[in-house]
PDB file of N, CA, C and O in Angstrom:
ATOM      1  N   MET A   1     113.230  90.492  88.521  1.00  0.00           N
ATOM      2  CA  MET A   1     112.623  90.894  87.214  1.00  0.00           C
ATOM      3  C   MET A   1     111.755  92.159  87.598  1.00  0.00           C
ATOM      4  O   MET A   1     111.057  92.146  88.612  1.00  0.00           O
ATOM      5  N   ASP A   2     111.816  93.164  86.820  1.00  0.00           N
ATOM      6  CA  ASP A   2     111.112  94.374  87.016  1.00  0.00           C
ATOM      7  C   ASP A   2     109.951  94.554  86.022  1.00  0.00           C
ATOM      8  O   ASP A   2     110.188  94.568  84.814  1.00  0.00           O
ATOM      9  N   SER A   3     108.741  94.687  86.486  1.00  0.00           N
ATOM     10  CA  SER A   3     107.585  94.790  85.567  1.00  0.00           C
ATOM     11  C   SER A   3     106.831  96.053  85.858  1.00  0.00           C
ATOM     12  O   SER A   3     106.837  96.549  86.985  1.00  0.00           O
ATOM     13  N   THR A   4     106.202  96.558  84.880  1.00  0.00           N
ATOM     14  CA  THR A   4     105.317  97.745  84.998  1.00  0.00           C
ATOM     15  C   THR A   4     104.034  97.460  84.310  1.00  0.00           C
ATOM     16  O   THR A   4     104.065  97.011  83.164  1.00  0.00           O
ATOM     17  N   LEU A   5     102.907  97.684  84.915  1.00  0.00           N
ATOM     18  CA  LEU A   5     101.669  97.517  84.247  1.00  0.00           C
ATOM     19  C   LEU A   5     101.287  98.865  83.721  1.00  0.00           C
ATOM     20  O   LEU A   5     101.467  99.845  84.444  1.00  0.00           O
ATOM     21  N   ALA A   6     100.781  98.999  82.542  1.00  0.00           N
ATOM     22  CA  ALA A   6     100.367 100.257  81.925  1.00  0.00           C
ATOM     23  C   ALA A   6      99.070 100.761  82.747  1.00  0.00           C
ATOM     24  O   ALA A   6      98.218 100.022  83.241  1.00  0.00           O
ATOM     25  N   ALA A   7      99.096 102.105  82.788  1.00  0.00           N
ATOM     26  CA  ALA A   7      98.009 102.739  83.537  1.00  0.00           C
ATOM     27  C   ALA A   7      96.685 102.468  82.893  1.00  0.00           C
ATOM     28  O   ALA A   7      95.676 102.213  83.550  1.00  0.00           O
ATOM     29  N   GLU A   8      96.720 102.532  81.566  1.00  0.00           N
ATOM     30  CA  GLU A   8      95.451 102.236  80.805  1.00  0.00           C
ATOM     31  C   GLU A   8      95.084 100.767  80.757  1.00  0.00           C
ATOM     32  O   GLU A   8      95.949  99.932  80.491  1.00  0.00           O
ATOM     33  N   ALA A   9      93.860 100.433  81.000  1.00  0.00           N
ATOM     34  CA  ALA A   9      93.349  99.052  80.953  1.00  0.00           C
ATOM     35  C   ALA A   9      91.965  99.226  80.327  1.00  0.00           C
ATOM     36  O   ALA A   9      91.416 100.325  80.392  1.00  0.00           O
ATOM     37  N   SER A  10      91.410  98.244  79.756  1.00  0.00           N
ATOM     38  CA  SER A  10      90.102  98.283  79.309  1.00  0.00           C
ATOM     39  C   SER A  10      89.407  96.948  79.515  1.00  0.00           C
ATOM     40  O   SER A  10      90.037  95.908  79.703  1.00  0.00           O
ATOM     41  N   VAL A  11      88.091  97.021  79.473  1.00  0.00           N
ATOM     42  CA  VAL A  11      87.390  95.812  79.603  1.00  0.00           C
ATOM     43  C   VAL A  11      86.961  95.283  78.196  1.00  0.00           C
ATOM     44  O   VAL A  11      86.583  96.068  77.327  1.00  0.00           O
ATOM     45  N   SER A  12      87.028  93.949  77.993  1.00  0.00           N
ATOM     46  CA  SER A  12      86.732  93.298  76.755  1.00  0.00           C
ATOM     47  C   SER A  12      85.232  93.616  76.353  1.00  0.00           C
ATOM     48  O   SER A  12      84.404  93.965  77.195  1.00  0.00           O
ATOM     49  N   SER A  13      84.954  93.476  75.064  1.00  0.00           N
ATOM     50  CA  SER A  13      83.615  93.760  74.665  1.00  0.00           C
ATOM     51  C   SER A  13      82.533  92.871  75.263  1.00  0.00           C
ATOM     52  O   SER A  13      81.371  93.258  75.388  1.00  0.00           O
ATOM     53  N   ASP A  14      82.980  91.608  75.643  1.00  0.00           N
ATOM     54  CA  ASP A  14      81.988  90.665  76.257  1.00  0.00           C
ATOM     55  C   ASP A  14      82.043  90.871  77.871  1.00  0.00           C
ATOM     56  O   ASP A  14      81.270  90.256  78.606  1.00  0.00           O
ATOM     57  N   GLY A  15      82.945  91.714  78.330  1.00  0.00           N
ATOM     58  CA  GLY A  15      82.901  91.983  79.764  1.00  0.00           C
ATOM     59  C   GLY A  15      83.615  90.928  80.651  1.00  0.00           C
ATOM     60  O   GLY A  15      83.606  91.020  81.878  1.00  0.00           O
ATOM     61  N   LYS A  16      84.202  89.971  80.014  1.00  0.00           N
ATOM     62  CA  LYS A  16      84.788  88.797  80.739  1.00  0.00           C
ATOM     63  C   LYS A  16      86.287  89.016  81.057  1.00  0.00           C
ATOM     64  O   LYS A  16      86.876  88.261  81.830  1.00  0.00           O
ATOM     65  N   LEU A  17      86.861  90.005  80.482  1.00  0.00           N
ATOM     66  CA  LEU A  17      88.333  90.244  80.753  1.00  0.00           C
ATOM     67  C   LEU A  17      88.642  91.646  80.876  1.00  0.00           C
ATOM     68  O   LEU A  17      87.965  92.468  80.260  1.00  0.00           O
ATOM     69  N   VAL A  18      89.699  92.033  81.689  1.00  0.00           N
ATOM     70  CA  VAL A  18      90.259  93.289  81.700  1.00  0.00           C
ATOM     71  C   VAL A  18      91.662  93.194  80.954  1.00  0.00           C
ATOM     72  O   VAL A  18      92.519  92.417  81.376  1.00  0.00           O
ATOM     73  N   ILE A  19      91.864  93.926  79.937  1.00  0.00           N
ATOM     74  CA  ILE A  19      93.012  93.866  79.106  1.00  0.00           C
ATOM     75  C   ILE A  19      93.928  94.973  79.354  1.00  0.00           C
ATOM     76  O   ILE A  19      93.514  96.131  79.407  1.00  0.00           O
ATOM     77  N   PHE A  20      95.205  94.655  79.515  1.00  0.00           N
ATOM     78  CA  PHE A  20      96.294  95.619  79.808  1.00  0.00           C
ATOM     79  C   PHE A  20      97.602  95.242  79.205  1.00  0.00           C
ATOM     80  O   PHE A  20      97.774  94.116  78.737  1.00  0.00           O
ATOM     81  N   VAL A  21      98.532  96.161  79.203  1.00  0.00           N
ATOM     82  CA  VAL A  21      99.911  95.881  78.762  1.00  0.00           C
ATOM     83  C   VAL A  21     100.855  95.819  79.913  1.00  0.00           C
ATOM     84  O   VAL A  21     100.747  96.640  80.824  1.00  0.00           O
ATOM     85  N   ALA A  22     101.789  94.883  79.930  1.00  0.00           N
ATOM     86  CA  ALA A  22     102.752  94.803  80.900  1.00  0.00           C
ATOM     87  C   ALA A  22     104.105  95.042  80.292  1.00  0.00           C
ATOM     88  O   ALA A  22     104.334  94.501  79.210  1.00  0.00           O
ATOM     89  N   HIS A  23     105.005  95.767  80.840  1.00  0.00           N
ATOM     90  CA  HIS A  23     106.318  96.015  80.281  1.00  0.00           C
ATOM     91  C   HIS A  23     107.280  95.273  81.176  1.00  0.00           C
ATOM     92  O   HIS A  23     107.457  95.664  82.330  1.00  0.00           O
ATOM     93  N   ILE A  24     107.959  94.136  80.656  1.00  0.00           N
ATOM     94  CA  ILE A  24     108.743  93.327  81.276  1.00  0.00           C
ATOM     95  C   ILE A  24     109.983  93.114  80.501  1.00  0.00           C
ATOM     96  O   ILE A  24     109.924  92.674  79.353  1.00  0.00           O
ATOM     97  N   CYS A  25     111.180  93.427  81.112  1.00  0.00           N
ATOM     98  CA  CYS A  25     112.583  93.133  80.425  1.00  0.00           C
ATOM     99  C   CYS A  25     112.507  93.793  79.041  1.00  0.00           C
ATOM    100  O   CYS A  25     112.799  93.147  78.035  1.00  0.00           O
ATOM    101  N   ARG A  26     112.112  95.087  78.981  1.00  0.00           N
ATOM    102  CA  ARG A  26     112.095  95.880  77.756  1.00  0.00           C
ATOM    103  C   ARG A  26     111.129  95.308  76.714  1.00  0.00           C
ATOM    104  O   ARG A  26     111.211  95.654  75.536  1.00  0.00           O
ATOM    105  N   ARG A  27     110.210  94.429  77.150  1.00  0.00           N
ATOM    106  CA  ARG A  27     109.142  93.813  76.140  1.00  0.00           C
ATOM    107  C   ARG A  27     107.815  94.416  76.658  1.00  0.00           C
ATOM    108  O   ARG A  27     107.578  94.617  77.849  1.00  0.00           O
ATOM    109  N   ALA A  28     106.993  94.677  75.652  1.00  0.00           N
ATOM    110  CA  ALA A  28     105.523  95.060  75.892  1.00  0.00           C
ATOM    111  C   ALA A  28     104.740  93.861  75.660  1.00  0.00           C
ATOM    112  O   ALA A  28     104.788  93.316  74.557  1.00  0.00           O
ATOM    113  N   LEU A  29     103.995  93.383  76.639  1.00  0.00           N
ATOM    114  CA  LEU A  29     103.216  92.179  76.531  1.00  0.00           C
ATOM    115  C   LEU A  29     101.778  92.532  76.752  1.00  0.00           C
ATOM    116  O   LEU A  29     101.426  93.177  77.739  1.00  0.00           O
ATOM    117  N   ARG A  30     100.933  92.104  75.818  1.00  0.00           N
ATOM    118  CA  ARG A  30      99.509  92.226  75.927  1.00  0.00           C
ATOM    119  C   ARG A  30      98.975  91.137  76.913  1.00  0.00           C
ATOM    120  O   ARG A  30      99.142  89.938  76.693  1.00  0.00           O
ATOM    121  N   CYS A  31      98.359  91.594  77.950  1.00  0.00           N
ATOM    122  CA  CYS A  31      97.898  90.677  79.037  1.00  0.00           C
ATOM    123  C   CYS A  31      96.390  90.787  79.305  1.00  0.00           C
ATOM    124  O   CYS A  31      95.729  91.713  78.836  1.00  0.00           O
ATOM    125  N   SER A  32      95.885  89.863  80.037  1.00  0.00           N
ATOM    126  CA  SER A  32      94.486  90.027  80.570  1.00  0.00           C
ATOM    127  C   SER A  32      94.292  89.278  81.872  1.00  0.00           C
ATOM    128  O   SER A  32      95.030  88.352  82.207  1.00  0.00           O
ATOM    129  N   ILE A  33      93.286  89.708  82.584  1.00  0.00           N
ATOM    130  CA  ILE A  33      92.914  89.095  83.764  1.00  0.00           C
ATOM    131  C   ILE A  33      91.327  88.815  83.717  1.00  0.00           C
ATOM    132  O   ILE A  33      90.551  89.674  83.299  1.00  0.00           O
ATOM    133  N   THR A  34      90.942  87.681  84.128  1.00  0.00           N
ATOM    134  CA  THR A  34      89.424  87.378  83.958  1.00  0.00           C
ATOM    135  C   THR A  34      88.661  88.101  85.038  1.00  0.00           C
ATOM    136  O   THR A  34      89.165  88.430  86.111  1.00  0.00           O
ATOM    137  N   ARG A  35      87.413  88.325  84.683  1.00  0.00           N
ATOM    138  CA  ARG A  35      86.379  88.917  85.533  1.00  0.00           C
ATOM    139  C   ARG A  35      86.316  88.023  86.772  1.00  0.00           C
ATOM    140  O   ARG A  35      86.316  88.560  87.880  1.00  0.00           O
ATOM    141  N   ASP A  36      86.261  86.680  86.653  1.00  0.00           N
ATOM    142  CA  ASP A  36      86.215  85.706  87.850  1.00  0.00           C
ATOM    143  C   ASP A  36      87.438  85.984  88.753  1.00  0.00           C
ATOM    144  O   ASP A  36      87.226  86.107  89.959  1.00  0.00           O
ATOM    145  N   ALA A  37      88.634  86.088  88.306  1.00  0.00           N
ATOM    146  CA  ALA A  37      89.695  86.363  89.141  1.00  0.00           C
ATOM    147  C   ALA A  37      89.576  87.738  89.930  1.00  0.00           C
ATOM    148  O   ALA A  37      90.036  87.856  91.065  1.00  0.00           O
ATOM    149  N   LEU A  38      88.960  88.726  89.291  1.00  0.00           N
ATOM    150  CA  LEU A  38      88.863  89.998  89.900  1.00  0.00           C
ATOM    151  C   LEU A  38      87.670  89.861  91.020  1.00  0.00           C
ATOM    152  O   LEU A  38      87.711  90.506  92.068  1.00  0.00           O
ATOM    153  N   GLU A  39      86.712  89.050  90.729  1.00  0.00           N
ATOM    154  CA  GLU A  39      85.680  88.887  91.637  1.00  0.00           C
ATOM    155  C   GLU A  39      86.031  88.038  92.880  1.00  0.00           C
ATOM    156  O   GLU A  39      85.590  88.293  94.000  1.00  0.00           O
ATOM    157  N   ARG A  40      86.835  87.037  92.603  1.00  0.00           N
ATOM    158  CA  ARG A  40      87.249  85.999  93.627  1.00  0.00           C
ATOM    159  C   ARG A  40      88.295  86.658  94.517  1.00  0.00           C
ATOM    160  O   ARG A  40      88.187  86.564  95.739  1.00  0.00           O
ATOM    161  N   HIS A  41      89.274  87.302  93.972  1.00  0.00           N
ATOM    162  CA  HIS A  41      90.522  87.708  94.681  1.00  0.00           C
ATOM    163  C   HIS A  41      90.727  89.254  94.910  1.00  0.00           C
ATOM    164  O   HIS A  41      91.526  89.666  95.752  1.00  0.00           O
ATOM    165  N   PHE A  42      89.991  90.064  94.144  1.00  0.00           N
ATOM    166  CA  PHE A  42      90.191  91.459  94.220  1.00  0.00           C
ATOM    167  C   PHE A  42      89.084  92.377  94.549  1.00  0.00           C
ATOM    168  O   PHE A  42      89.088  93.576  94.271  1.00  0.00           O
ATOM    169  N   TRP A  43      88.049  91.690  95.211  1.00  0.00           N
ATOM    170  CA  TRP A  43      86.835  92.419  95.763  1.00  0.00           C
ATOM    171  C   TRP A  43      85.927  93.038  94.724  1.00  0.00           C
ATOM    172  O   TRP A  43      85.141  93.916  95.080  1.00  0.00           O
ATOM    173  N   ALA A  44      85.982  92.634  93.442  1.00  0.00           N
ATOM    174  CA  ALA A  44      85.101  93.132  92.485  1.00  0.00           C
ATOM    175  C   ALA A  44      83.699  92.490  92.735  1.00  0.00           C
ATOM    176  O   ALA A  44      83.598  91.264  92.776  1.00  0.00           O
ATOM    177  N   PRO A  45      82.680  93.259  92.893  1.00  0.00           N
ATOM    178  CA  PRO A  45      81.370  92.547  93.103  1.00  0.00           C
ATOM    179  C   PRO A  45      80.951  91.740  91.971  1.00  0.00           C
ATOM    180  O   PRO A  45      81.272  92.125  90.847  1.00  0.00           O
ATOM    181  N   ILE A  46      80.264  90.653  92.116  1.00  0.00           N
ATOM    182  CA  ILE A  46      79.787  89.814  91.016  1.00  0.00           C
ATOM    183  C   ILE A  46      78.773  90.685  90.169  1.00  0.00           C
ATOM    184  O   ILE A  46      77.826  91.287  90.676  1.00  0.00           O
ATOM    185  N   GLY A  47      79.073  90.682  88.855  1.00  0.00           N
ATOM    186  CA  GLY A  47      78.330  91.533  87.955  1.00  0.00           C
ATOM    187  C   GLY A  47      78.647  92.955  87.984  1.00  0.00           C
ATOM    188  O   GLY A  47      77.838  93.788  87.574  1.00  0.00           O
ATOM    189  N   ALA A  48      79.836  93.279  88.471  1.00  0.00           N
ATOM    190  CA  ALA A  48      80.250  94.669  88.586  1.00  0.00           C
ATOM    191  C   ALA A  48      80.317  95.377  87.169  1.00  0.00           C
ATOM    192  O   ALA A  48      80.590  94.760  86.140  1.00  0.00           O
ATOM    193  N   ASN A  49      80.069  96.591  87.215  1.00  0.00           N
ATOM    194  CA  ASN A  49      80.195  97.360  85.950  1.00  0.00           C
ATOM    195  C   ASN A  49      81.571  97.605  85.516  1.00  0.00           C
ATOM    196  O   ASN A  49      82.486  97.354  86.301  1.00  0.00           O
ATOM    197  N   GLU A  50      81.813  98.063  84.361  1.00  0.00           N
ATOM    198  CA  GLU A  50      83.205  98.353  83.851  1.00  0.00           C
ATOM    199  C   GLU A  50      84.077  99.165  84.741  1.00  0.00           C
ATOM    200  O   GLU A  50      85.242  98.816  84.928  1.00  0.00           O
ATOM    201  N   ALA A  51      83.569 100.257  85.316  1.00  0.00           N
ATOM    202  CA  ALA A  51      84.302 101.101  86.206  1.00  0.00           C
ATOM    203  C   ALA A  51      84.763 100.336  87.431  1.00  0.00           C
ATOM    204  O   ALA A  51      85.912 100.456  87.856  1.00  0.00           O
ATOM    205  N   ARG A  52      83.833  99.526  88.010  1.00  0.00           N
ATOM    206  CA  ARG A  52      84.320  98.782  89.236  1.00  0.00           C
ATOM    207  C   ARG A  52      85.305  97.707  88.879  1.00  0.00           C
ATOM    208  O   ARG A  52      86.204  97.440  89.676  1.00  0.00           O
ATOM    209  N   LEU A  53      85.197  97.064  87.722  1.00  0.00           N
ATOM    210  CA  LEU A  53      86.239  96.087  87.336  1.00  0.00           C
ATOM    211  C   LEU A  53      87.559  96.751  87.157  1.00  0.00           C
ATOM    212  O   LEU A  53      88.585  96.223  87.586  1.00  0.00           O
ATOM    213  N   LEU A  54      87.561  97.951  86.505  1.00  0.00           N
ATOM    214  CA  LEU A  54      88.821  98.588  86.375  1.00  0.00           C
ATOM    215  C   LEU A  54      89.417  99.131  87.708  1.00  0.00           C
ATOM    216  O   LEU A  54      90.635  99.220  87.863  1.00  0.00           O
ATOM    217  N   LYS A  55      88.577  99.469  88.604  1.00  0.00           N
ATOM    218  CA  LYS A  55      89.084  99.890  89.965  1.00  0.00           C
ATOM    219  C   LYS A  55      89.709  98.690  90.666  1.00  0.00           C
ATOM    220  O   LYS A  55      90.750  98.848  91.303  1.00  0.00           O
ATOM    221  N   ALA A  56      89.127  97.506  90.579  1.00  0.00           N
ATOM    222  CA  ALA A  56      89.647  96.286  91.214  1.00  0.00           C
ATOM    223  C   ALA A  56      90.955  95.958  90.584  1.00  0.00           C
ATOM    224  O   ALA A  56      91.881  95.553  91.287  1.00  0.00           O
ATOM    225  N   TYR A  57      91.084  96.108  89.308  1.00  0.00           N
ATOM    226  CA  TYR A  57      92.355  95.920  88.609  1.00  0.00           C
ATOM    227  C   TYR A  57      93.469  96.896  89.116  1.00  0.00           C
ATOM    228  O   TYR A  57      94.596  96.497  89.409  1.00  0.00           O
ATOM    229  N   THR A  58      93.077  98.187  89.200  1.00  0.00           N
ATOM    230  CA  THR A  58      93.984  99.259  89.658  1.00  0.00           C
ATOM    231  C   THR A  58      94.360  98.951  91.088  1.00  0.00           C
ATOM    232  O   THR A  58      95.543  99.031  91.418  1.00  0.00           O
ATOM    233  N   ASP A  59      93.474  98.619  91.919  1.00  0.00           N
ATOM    234  CA  ASP A  59      93.689  98.397  93.361  1.00  0.00           C
ATOM    235  C   ASP A  59      94.626  97.188  93.566  1.00  0.00           C
ATOM    236  O   ASP A  59      95.428  97.181  94.500  1.00  0.00           O
ATOM    237  N   GLY A  60      94.520  96.143  92.674  1.00  0.00           N
ATOM    238  CA  GLY A  60      95.304  94.963  92.747  1.00  0.00           C
ATOM    239  C   GLY A  60      96.555  94.947  91.998  1.00  0.00           C
ATOM    240  O   GLY A  60      97.151  93.893  91.774  1.00  0.00           O
ATOM    241  N   HIS A  61      96.973  96.091  91.605  1.00  0.00           N
ATOM    242  CA  HIS A  61      98.203  96.313  90.683  1.00  0.00           C
ATOM    243  C   HIS A  61      99.384  95.505  91.114  1.00  0.00           C
ATOM    244  O   HIS A  61      99.975  94.828  90.273  1.00  0.00           O
ATOM    245  N   GLY A  62      99.793  95.523  92.429  1.00  0.00           N
ATOM    246  CA  GLY A  62     100.983  94.839  92.828  1.00  0.00           C
ATOM    247  C   GLY A  62     100.902  93.263  92.708  1.00  0.00           C
ATOM    248  O   GLY A  62     101.837  92.587  92.280  1.00  0.00           O
ATOM    249  N   ARG A  63      99.705  92.752  93.124  1.00  0.00           N
ATOM    250  CA  ARG A  63      99.554  91.321  93.064  1.00  0.00           C
ATOM    251  C   ARG A  63      99.498  90.869  91.580  1.00  0.00           C
ATOM    252  O   ARG A  63     100.058  89.839  91.207  1.00  0.00           O
ATOM    253  N   ILE A  64      98.831  91.644  90.790  1.00  0.00           N
ATOM    254  CA  ILE A  64      98.684  91.360  89.325  1.00  0.00           C
ATOM    255  C   ILE A  64     100.064  91.363  88.723  1.00  0.00           C
ATOM    256  O   ILE A  64     100.410  90.416  88.016  1.00  0.00           O
ATOM    257  N   ALA A  65     100.850  92.345  88.957  1.00  0.00           N
ATOM    258  CA  ALA A  65     102.215  92.449  88.373  1.00  0.00           C
ATOM    259  C   ALA A  65     103.013  91.260  88.790  1.00  0.00           C
ATOM    260  O   ALA A  65     103.755  90.687  87.992  1.00  0.00           O
ATOM    261  N   ALA A  66     102.872  90.881  90.030  1.00  0.00           N
ATOM    262  CA  ALA A  66     103.752  89.661  90.538  1.00  0.00           C
ATOM    263  C   ALA A  66     103.228  88.408  89.799  1.00  0.00           C
ATOM    264  O   ALA A  66     104.029  87.527  89.486  1.00  0.00           O
ATOM    265  N   ALA A  67     101.908  88.296  89.509  1.00  0.00           N
ATOM    266  CA  ALA A  67     101.343  87.074  88.746  1.00  0.00           C
ATOM    267  C   ALA A  67     101.924  87.085  87.332  1.00  0.00           C
ATOM    268  O   ALA A  67     102.356  86.069  86.787  1.00  0.00           O
ATOM    269  N   VAL A  68     101.907  88.282  86.779  1.00  0.00           N
ATOM    270  CA  VAL A  68     102.352  88.426  85.404  1.00  0.00           C
ATOM    271  C   VAL A  68     103.862  87.985  85.225  1.00  0.00           C
ATOM    272  O   VAL A  68     104.261  87.354  84.246  1.00  0.00           O
ATOM    273  N   GLU A  69     104.663  88.395  86.295  1.00  0.00           N
ATOM    274  CA  GLU A  69     106.067  88.023  86.327  1.00  0.00           C
ATOM    275  C   GLU A  69     106.192  86.503  86.441  1.00  0.00           C
ATOM    276  O   GLU A  69     106.942  85.877  85.692  1.00  0.00           O
ATOM    277  N   ARG A  70     105.442  85.911  87.394  1.00  0.00           N
ATOM    278  CA  ARG A  70     105.564  84.464  87.478  1.00  0.00           C
ATOM    279  C   ARG A  70     105.222  83.709  86.178  1.00  0.00           C
ATOM    280  O   ARG A  70     105.912  82.775  85.769  1.00  0.00           O
ATOM    281  N   ARG A  71     104.147  84.151  85.568  1.00  0.00           N
ATOM    282  CA  ARG A  71     103.717  83.473  84.354  1.00  0.00           C
ATOM    283  C   ARG A  71     104.733  83.764  83.266  1.00  0.00           C
ATOM    284  O   ARG A  71     104.994  82.870  82.460  1.00  0.00           O
ATOM    285  N   MET A  72     105.307  84.910  83.184  1.00  0.00           N
ATOM    286  CA  MET A  72     106.366  85.234  82.174  1.00  0.00           C
ATOM    287  C   MET A  72     107.549  84.270  82.373  1.00  0.00           C
ATOM    288  O   MET A  72     108.096  83.755  81.398  1.00  0.00           O
ATOM    289  N   LEU A  73     107.938  84.029  83.620  1.00  0.00           N
ATOM    290  CA  LEU A  73     109.054  83.187  83.853  1.00  0.00           C
ATOM    291  C   LEU A  73     108.814  81.697  83.436  1.00  0.00           C
ATOM    292  O   LEU A  73     109.704  81.015  82.927  1.00  0.00           O
ATOM    293  N   ARG A  74     107.571  81.248  83.682  1.00  0.00           N
ATOM    294  CA  ARG A  74     107.132  79.886  83.293  1.00  0.00           C
ATOM    295  C   ARG A  74     107.033  79.705  81.818  1.00  0.00           C
ATOM    296  O   ARG A  74     107.487  78.687  81.295  1.00  0.00           O
ATOM    297  N   ALA A  75     106.489  80.598  81.158  1.00  0.00           N
ATOM    298  CA  ALA A  75     106.203  80.491  79.647  1.00  0.00           C
ATOM    299  C   ALA A  75     106.382  81.810  78.986  1.00  0.00           C
ATOM    300  O   ALA A  75     105.417  82.532  78.737  1.00  0.00           O
ATOM    301  N   PRO A  76     107.587  82.126  78.705  1.00  0.00           N
ATOM    302  CA  PRO A  76     107.966  83.498  78.206  1.00  0.00           C
ATOM    303  C   PRO A  76     107.332  83.855  76.788  1.00  0.00           C
ATOM    304  O   PRO A  76     107.183  85.027  76.442  1.00  0.00           O
ATOM    305  N   ASP A  77     106.998  82.859  76.053  1.00  0.00           N
ATOM    306  CA  ASP A  77     106.466  83.182  74.727  1.00  0.00           C
ATOM    307  C   ASP A  77     104.933  82.930  74.536  1.00  0.00           C
ATOM    308  O   ASP A  77     104.409  82.982  73.423  1.00  0.00           O
ATOM    309  N   GLU A  78     104.279  82.667  75.628  1.00  0.00           N
ATOM    310  CA  GLU A  78     102.806  82.481  75.615  1.00  0.00           C
ATOM    311  C   GLU A  78     102.132  83.728  76.015  1.00  0.00           C
ATOM    312  O   GLU A  78     102.670  84.516  76.793  1.00  0.00           O
ATOM    313  N   PRO A  79     100.845  83.947  75.449  1.00  0.00           N
ATOM    314  CA  PRO A  79     100.134  85.034  75.919  1.00  0.00           C
ATOM    315  C   PRO A  79      99.662  84.944  77.397  1.00  0.00           C
ATOM    316  O   PRO A  79      99.397  83.852  77.900  1.00  0.00           O
ATOM    317  N   ILE A  80      99.568  86.044  78.041  1.00  0.00           N
ATOM    318  CA  ILE A  80      99.386  85.985  79.572  1.00  0.00           C
ATOM    319  C   ILE A  80      97.862  86.302  79.767  1.00  0.00           C
ATOM    320  O   ILE A  80      97.417  87.410  79.470  1.00  0.00           O
ATOM    321  N   LYS A  81      97.121  85.361  80.245  1.00  0.00           N
ATOM    322  CA  LYS A  81      95.727  85.477  80.566  1.00  0.00           C
ATOM    323  C   LYS A  81      95.629  84.937  81.982  1.00  0.00           C
ATOM    324  O   LYS A  81      95.624  83.722  82.175  1.00  0.00           O
ATOM    325  N   LEU A  82      95.552  85.819  82.985  1.00  0.00           N
ATOM    326  CA  LEU A  82      95.530  85.493  84.315  1.00  0.00           C
ATOM    327  C   LEU A  82      94.144  85.032  84.646  1.00  0.00           C
ATOM    328  O   LEU A  82      93.185  85.517  84.046  1.00  0.00           O
ATOM    329  N   ASN A  83      93.987  84.093  85.597  1.00  0.00           N
ATOM    330  CA  ASN A  83      92.627  83.532  86.027  1.00  0.00           C
ATOM    331  C   ASN A  83      92.782  83.367  87.467  1.00  0.00           C
ATOM    332  O   ASN A  83      93.842  83.587  88.052  1.00  0.00           O
ATOM    333  N   ALA A  84      91.732  82.986  88.016  1.00  0.00           N
ATOM    334  CA  ALA A  84      91.606  82.863  89.543  1.00  0.00           C
ATOM    335  C   ALA A  84      92.607  81.835  90.098  1.00  0.00           C
ATOM    336  O   ALA A  84      93.073  82.029  91.220  1.00  0.00           O
ATOM    337  N   ALA A  85      92.952  80.797  89.411  1.00  0.00           N
ATOM    338  CA  ALA A  85      93.987  79.852  89.843  1.00  0.00           C
ATOM    339  C   ALA A  85      95.365  80.547  90.079  1.00  0.00           C
ATOM    340  O   ALA A  85      96.153  80.119  90.923  1.00  0.00           O
ATOM    341  N   ASP A  86      95.620  81.624  89.307  1.00  0.00           N
ATOM    342  CA  ASP A  86      96.914  82.242  89.444  1.00  0.00           C
ATOM    343  C   ASP A  86      97.050  83.049  90.786  1.00  0.00           C
ATOM    344  O   ASP A  86      98.116  83.589  91.085  1.00  0.00           O
ATOM    345  N   PHE A  87      95.953  83.111  91.570  1.00  0.00           N
ATOM    346  CA  PHE A  87      95.918  83.881  92.834  1.00  0.00           C
ATOM    347  C   PHE A  87      95.587  82.991  94.029  1.00  0.00           C
ATOM    348  O   PHE A  87      95.502  83.425  95.178  1.00  0.00           O
ATOM    349  N   SER A  88      95.400  81.661  93.666  1.00  0.00           N
ATOM    350  CA  SER A  88      95.042  80.759  94.728  1.00  0.00           C
ATOM    351  C   SER A  88      96.239  79.878  95.288  1.00  0.00           C
ATOM    352  O   SER A  88      96.452  78.707  94.973  1.00  0.00           O
ATOM    353  N   HIS A  89      96.946  80.607  96.129  1.00  0.00           N
ATOM    354  CA  HIS A  89      98.098  79.911  96.710  1.00  0.00           C
ATOM    355  C   HIS A  89      98.251  80.399  98.188  1.00  0.00           C
ATOM    356  O   HIS A  89      99.157  79.955  98.894  1.00  0.00           O
TER     357      HIS A  89
END
């Protein structure tokens, strides 16, 4: 499965999610990853500002794309919200 994460991502208004679009199998899916996952698995400092969260997301692009693909295969019709458990293996 080939997936591409959109270059643009944004932090939710409450600061708890990074929101992005993944293009998988000619579908555009709105996805998110929690701040907690970025802090635990992608070196974002606890309480990081918006710019640092987005940098952690960008730096973790490959692992995040792989997690999106795994989630898509398990539940193709559900929204994708990645959390720390998606990277604990």
